[in-house]
C-alpha positions in Angstrom: 0.0 0.0 0.0 1.2 3.5 -0.7 1.1 6.2 2.0 -1.4 5.6 4.7 -1.9 9.3 5.6 -1.0 12.5 3.8 2.5 13.7 4.3 3.0 17.2 5.7 4.1 18.3 2.2 0.8 16.9 0.7 -1.2 18.7 3.4 0.5 22.0 2.7 0.0 21.6 -1.0 -3.7 20.8 -0.4 -4.2 23.7 1.9 -2.6 26.1 -0.7 -5.6 25.5 -3.0 -8.7 27.5 -2.8 -9.5 28.2 0.9 -13.2 28.7 0.7 -14.5 26.6 -2.2 -15.8 23.1 -1.7 -13.5 20.3 -2.7 -14.4 16.9 -4.0 -12.0 14.1 -3.1 -11.7 11.3 -5.6 -10.9 8.0 -3.9 -9.6 4.9 -5.7 -9.5 1.7 -3.6 -8.0 -1.8 -4.0 -9.1 -4.3 -1.4 -7.0 -7.0 0.2 -8.4 -10.5 -0.1 -8.4 -10.9 3.7 -8.4 -8.2 6.3 -5.1 -7.9 8.2 -7.0 -8.2 11.5 -8.3 -11.6 10.5 -11.9 -10.4 10.7 -13.3 -11.1 7.2 -12.3 -9.7 3.8 -10.7 -6.5 2.9 -14.1 -5.3 1.9 -15.5 -6.2 5.3 -12.8 -4.1 7.0 -13.6 -1.2 4.6 -17.3 -1.4 5.5 -16.3 -1.0 9.2 -14.1 2.0 8.3 -17.0 3.6 6.4 -19.4 3.1 9.2 -17.0 4.9 11.6 -16.0 7.7 9.2 -19.4 8.6 7.8 -20.3 10.6 11.0 -16.8 12.2 10.9 -17.3 13.4 7.3 -20.7 14.8 8.3 -19.3 16.5 11.4 -17.0 18.7 9.2 -19.8 19.5 6.8 -18.9 16.9 4.2 -21.0 14.3 2.4 -20.6 11.3 0.2 -21.7 12.1 -3.4 -21.2 8.7 -4.9 -19.5 5.3 -4.5 -19.3 2.4 -7.0 -17.4 -0.6 -8.1 -15.1 -0.4 -11.0 -16.0 -3.1 -13.5 -13.9 -2.3 -16.5 -11.5 0.3 -18.0 -13.2 1.8 -21.0 -10.5 4.1 -22.3 -6.7 4.4 -21.7 -4.0 2.3 -20.2 -4.5 0.5 -16.9 -2.7 2.4 -14.1 -3.6 0.4 -11.0 -6.1 -2.3 -10.5 -8.9 -0.5 -8.6 -12.0 -2.2 -7.1 -14.0 0.9 -6.1 -14.2 4.6 -6.5 -15.8 7.2 -4.3 -16.5 10.9 -4.5 -16.7 12.8 -1.2 -17.4 16.5 -1.0 -16.1 18.7 1.8 -17.0 22.4 2.4 -13.3 23.3 2.0 -9.8 21.7 2.0 -9.3 22.6 5.7 -12.3 20.5 6.7 -10.8 17.4 5.0 -7.4 17.9 6.7 -9.1 18.5 10.0 -11.1 15.3 9.7 -8.0 13.3 8.7 -6.0 14.7 11.7 -8.7 14.0 14.2 -8.1 11.3 16.9 -11.4 9.6 15.9 -10.3 9.3 12.3 -6.9 7.9 13.3 -8.7 5.1 15.2 -11.2 4.4 12.4 -8.4 4.4 9.9 -7.1 1.1 11.3 -10.0 -0.6 9.4 -8.9 1.1 6.2 -5.3 0.0 6.7 -6.4 -3.6 7.5 -8.7 -3.7 4.4 -6.9 -1.9 1.6 -4.1 -3.0 -0.5 -3.9 0.4 -2.1 -5.7 3.7 -1.7 -5.3 7.0 -3.6 -7.1 10.2 -2.8 -7.1 13.1 -5.2 -8.4 16.6 -4.6 -10.5 18.0 -7.4 -11.6 21.6 -8.3 -15.1 21.8 -9.8 -15.3 23.1 -13.3 -18.8 22.1 -14.2 -21.9 20.8 -12.4 -25.1 19.7 -14.0 -28.1 21.5 -12.6 -30.8 19.2 -11.3 
């Protein structure tokens, strides 16, 4: 697995982006076959992580926009073997960093570490949004 938490350099770069605008974090996840804690599959561990982090996301004003499994690559070369993607919106970049730095998140993240073979999170700036 790559980095488990953002480095200080990554946090600083993230916080150098727009201070007040919402940010959508694109998550790409690859699950382990078995959870490192011996309690089910990697997916099972990630479900435990999600249950514990959903209230933390809401507490900083964020919400999950969408999650889904990746069933095929439709265009381009394969860069990683991802099982799932998620879009999570936060009111600003500081809200995301605050959540990641919280003691509650550090505890919940043990499930993420136990369940994921790889995890990439990318900050995105909105360019277009379809009106409902």
